[in-house]
C-alpha positions in Angstrom: 46.0 -109.7 59.6 45.0 -110.3 56.0 42.4 -112.7 54.6 43.1 -116.3 54.3 44.1 -118.3 51.3 40.6 -120.0 51.4 38.9 -116.7 51.5 40.9 -115.5 48.4 40.0 -118.8 46.8 36.3 -117.8 47.1 37.1 -114.2 45.8 38.9 -115.4 42.6 36.4 -118.2 41.9 34.3 -115.3 40.4 35.1 -114.6 36.8 34.8 -110.7 37.4 37.8 -111.0 39.8 39.9 -112.9 37.4 39.2 -110.6 34.5 40.0 -107.4 36.5 43.2 -109.1 37.9 44.5 -109.7 34.4 43.4 -106.3 33.0 44.7 -104.4 35.9 47.8 -106.1 37.2 49.4 -107.9 34.0 51.0 -106.4 31.0 48.2 -104.8 28.9 49.0 -106.8 25.8 47.9 -110.1 27.6 44.4 -108.8 28.3 44.0 -107.6 24.7 44.5 -111.1 23.5 41.8 -112.8 25.5 38.0 -113.2 25.1 36.9 -112.9 28.7 33.3 -113.5 27.9 34.1 -117.2 27.5 36.0 -117.6 30.9 35.5 -121.2 32.3 36.6 -122.5 35.7 38.6 -125.7 35.6 38.0 -128.1 38.4 41.6 -129.5 38.4 42.2 -132.4 40.8 45.8 -133.3 40.6 48.4 -134.2 43.1 52.2 -133.9 43.4 54.5 -136.8 43.9 54.3 -136.5 47.6 50.5 -136.4 47.6 50.0 -132.7 48.4 47.1 -131.0 46.7 47.1 -127.3 45.7 43.8 -126.6 47.6 44.2 -122.9 47.4 45.0 -122.5 43.8 42.4 -121.2 41.3 42.6 -122.3 37.5 40.6 -120.7 34.7 40.6 -121.2 31.0 39.8 -118.6 28.5 40.2 -118.5 24.6 42.3 -115.9 22.9 40.5 -114.0 20.2 42.3 -116.1 17.7 40.7 -119.4 19.2 43.6 -120.7 21.3 42.8 -121.9 24.8 44.9 -120.3 27.6 45.0 -121.6 31.1 45.4 -119.1 33.9 46.8 -120.7 36.8 46.6 -118.5 40.0 48.7 -119.7 42.8 47.7 -118.1 46.1 50.7 -117.7 48.5 50.0 -116.7 52.1 53.0 -118.0 53.8 55.0 -115.5 55.9 58.3 -115.7 53.9 58.9 -115.9 50.2 59.4 -119.3 48.5 63.0 -119.3 46.8 62.0 -122.3 44.7 58.7 -121.1 43.6 59.8 -121.6 39.8 60.1 -125.2 40.7 56.7 -125.4 42.2 55.2 -123.6 39.2 57.0 -126.1 37.0 55.7 -129.0 39.0 52.0 -127.9 39.0 52.0 -126.7 35.5 53.3 -130.2 34.4 50.6 -131.8 36.4 47.9 -129.6 34.8 49.3 -130.4 31.4 49.3 -134.1 32.4 45.6 -134.0 33.4 44.7 -132.5 30.1 46.5 -135.3 28.4 45.1 -138.0 30.6 41.4 -136.9 30.0 42.0 -136.8 26.3 41.2 -133.0 26.1 43.5 -132.6 23.1 42.4 -133.3 19.4 44.6 -135.8 17.7 48.0 -134.3 17.0 46.9 -131.3 19.0 49.4 -129.1 21.1 49.2 -128.4 24.7 47.5 -125.2 25.7 49.6 -122.2 26.9 49.7 -121.4 30.5 49.6 -118.1 32.3 51.0 -118.8 35.9 50.3 -116.0 38.4 51.6 -115.9 41.9 49.6 -113.7 44.3 51.6 -113.2 47.4 50.2 -111.6 50.7 53.0 -112.1 53.2 54.5 -109.2 55.1 58.2 -109.8 53.9 59.1 -108.5 50.5 59.2 -111.2 47.8 62.7 -111.4 46.7 62.7 -114.8 45.1 63.6 -115.5 41.5 60.8 -115.3 39.0 62.2 -118.1 36.8 64.6 -120.8 36.9 67.6 -119.0 35.4 69.2 -118.2 38.8 68.4 -121.5 40.3 70.2 -123.8 38.0 74.0 -124.3 38.6 75.1 -123.4 35.3 76.4 -120.3 33.5 74.0 -119.2 30.8 76.7 -119.8 28.0 77.0 -123.4 29.0 76.4 -125.9 26.3 74.1 -127.7 28.7 71.8 -124.6 29.1 69.5 -125.3 26.2 68.3 -128.5 28.0 67.4 -126.9 31.3 63.6 -126.4 32.2 62.6 -122.8 31.5 59.7 -121.8 33.7 58.5 -118.2 34.7 55.7 -116.9 36.5 54.1 -113.3 37.1 54.3 -112.2 40.6 51.8 -109.8 42.3 53.3 -108.8 45.6 50.2 -107.3 47.3 51.9 -105.6 50.4 54.2 -103.7 48.0 51.3 -102.1 45.9 50.9 -98.4 46.6 47.5 -97.1 47.7 47.8 -94.1 45.4 48.6 -96.4 42.4 45.5 -98.7 43.3 43.2 -95.7 43.6 43.7 -95.2 39.8 42.1 -98.5 39.1 38.4 -98.6 39.1 38.0 -102.2 39.8 36.9 -104.4 42.7 40.4 -106.2 42.7 42.1 -102.9 43.5 39.6 -102.2 46.2 40.4 -105.6 47.6 44.1 -104.8 47.7 43.5 -101.3 49.1 41.4 -102.9 52.0 44.0 -105.4 52.6 47.0 -103.1 52.8 44.9 -100.4 54.8 46.8 -99.7 58.1 44.4 -96.9 59.5 41.0 -97.7 60.9 39.7 -94.3 59.8 40.4 -95.0 56.1 38.3 -98.2 55.9 34.7 -96.7 55.7 35.5 -94.9 52.5 37.0 -97.9 50.9 34.1 -100.1 52.1 31.7 -97.5 50.7 33.3 -97.8 47.3 32.9 -101.5 47.4 29.3 -101.3 48.3 28.8 -98.8 45.5 30.4 -101.2 43.0 28.0 -104.0 44.1 25.0 -101.6 43.8 26.0 -100.9 40.2 26.6 -104.6 39.4 23.6 -106.6 40.7 24.1 -110.2 41.6 27.5 -111.6 42.8 26.0 -112.9 46.0 28.9 -115.1 46.8 31.4 -112.4 46.2 29.6 -109.9 48.3 29.7 -112.4 51.3 33.4 -112.9 50.5 33.9 -109.1 50.6 32.1 -108.9 53.9 34.6 -111.4 55.3 37.5 -109.5 53.9 36.4 -106.3 55.8 35.7 -108.3 58.9 39.3 -109.6 58.9 40.6 -106.1 58.2 38.7 -104.6 61.0 39.9 -107.3 63.4 43.6 -106.8 62.4 43.5 -103.1 62.8 42.0 -103.1 66.3 44.1 -106.0 67.4 41.4 -108.7 67.8 40.8 -112.1 66.4 38.0 -112.2 63.7 34.7 -113.1 65.4 33.4 -116.4 64.4 29.9 -115.3 63.3 27.5 -116.0 60.5 28.9 -114.5 57.2 27.6 -111.1 56.7 26.9 -109.3 53.4 29.2 -106.3 52.6 26.5 -103.9 53.5 25.8 -105.6 56.7 29.6 -105.3 57.5 29.4 -101.7 56.5 27.1 -100.9 59.3 29.1 -103.1 61.8 32.2 -101.0 60.7 30.6 -97.7 61.4 29.9 -98.9 65.0 33.4 -100.4 65.5 35.0 -97.1 64.3 32.9 -95.1 66.8 33.9 -97.6 69.6 37.4 -97.2 68.4 37.4 -93.5 68.6 35.8 -93.6 72.1 38.5 -96.0 73.3 41.2 -93.5 72.1 39.4 -90.6 73.6 38.9 -92.4 76.9 42.7 -93.2 76.8 43.6 -89.6 76.1 41.3 -88.3 79.0 42.9 -90.8 81.4 46.3 -89.4 80.3 45.3 -85.9 80.9 44.7 -85.0 77.2 41.2 -83.7 77.4 41.9 -80.9 74.9 43.3 -83.5 72.5 39.8 -85.0 72.3 38.2 -82.5 70.0 41.4 -82.2 67.9 41.7 -85.9 67.5 38.1 -86.2 66.3 38.5 -83.3 63.9 41.8 -84.5 62.6 40.2 -88.0 61.8 37.2 -86.6 60.2 39.3 -84.3 57.9 41.5 -87.2 56.8 38.4 -89.4 56.1 36.9 -86.7 54.0 40.1 -85.7 52.2 41.0 -89.4 51.4 37.4 -89.8 50.0 36.7 -86.5 48.1 40.1 -84.6 47.9 40.9 -81.1 49.0 38.8 -79.9 52.1 36.9 -76.5 51.6 37.9 -74.0 54.3 34.4 -73.6 55.4 34.0 -77.3 55.9 37.3 -77.4 57.8 36.0 -74.7 60.0 32.8 -76.6 60.6 34.6 -79.7 61.6 36.9 -78.0 64.0 33.8 -76.5 65.8 31.8 -79.8 65.7 30.4 -81.4 68.9 30.7 -85.1 69.6 27.3 -85.8 68.4 28.0 -83.7 65.1 31.0 -85.9 64.6 29.1 -89.1 64.8 26.6 -87.6 62.3 29.3 -86.8 60.0 30.8 -90.3 60.3 27.4 -91.8 59.5 26.8 -89.6 56.4 30.4 -90.3 55.1 29.8 -94.1 55.1 27.1 -93.7 52.4 28.2 -90.5 50.7 28.8 -90.3 47.1 29.6 -86.6 47.0 30.9 -84.0 49.5 27.5 -82.4 49.8 26.1 -85.6 51.1 28.2 -85.1 54.3 27.7 -81.5 54.8 24.4 -80.6 53.1 24.2 -77.1 54.9 27.4 -76.0 53.1 27.8 -78.0 49.9 25.1 -79.0 47.4 25.4 -82.7 46.3 27.7 -83.0 43.4 30.0 -80.0 44.4 
């Protein structure tokens, strides 16, 4: 269960997210051209011929270092299956954006249309296998004399569910953390990811709306992992959700333990807790020291709860096991 397109609309209405998306997930040469200090949101209100409005899309404009204005058109796709004719949709809405620019007289006399950067962010489960441009959609061989007159449209695809967690971990950005949370399929991995997001916000004051949106992302992820519908509650800050997550993980562990006991797997209780804690520590800080591994294996249920609480806020291994590791080791 991933977040909705309206939630992504909130997330990518923050200039930090747009800059990080372009810098981290598009060819490097594009970001090198742009002056992100002058990002400006575009409130585009245009409609297709049938009257549909692209409510979920986000449009920004940013000048290049040379002075040209580029429009970044982020199309959010949360449908279950890929859209084969996405190039046509990109062509239609790009044309409508250009038409709006013409209609509001945003061009200097004799001026040319601004370049567009269409990005499709897809969050469906099925792999996106649709054409990225119109070449394969037009019923003509490319050597046809008619080919030069066919519309040429292309978009950049980000297929979120096909991104690998290990690749995303190399990106030091909030967008990468968003994708890692969204593709996370193990409840025990979430606390470390959320702690990294909390740390990012601590280092970058402000972004109140973005903090709330990230809280909603985590709430959706928790609900999806435990097989429940997201609770309809007042939006919570990411740090508030972090506390909720710690309690929910403990409850999830207790449910698994109770199930194991009911099935006669009493000895599996301690092993299950130890294995989960080792995985959480390793995913967060890397290789597990031998003395820490022995400590985890011998831990009581109360000690496991204490380790879990410390791990939520830990910035270094020594924060989790202060008796064995000094902070920073």
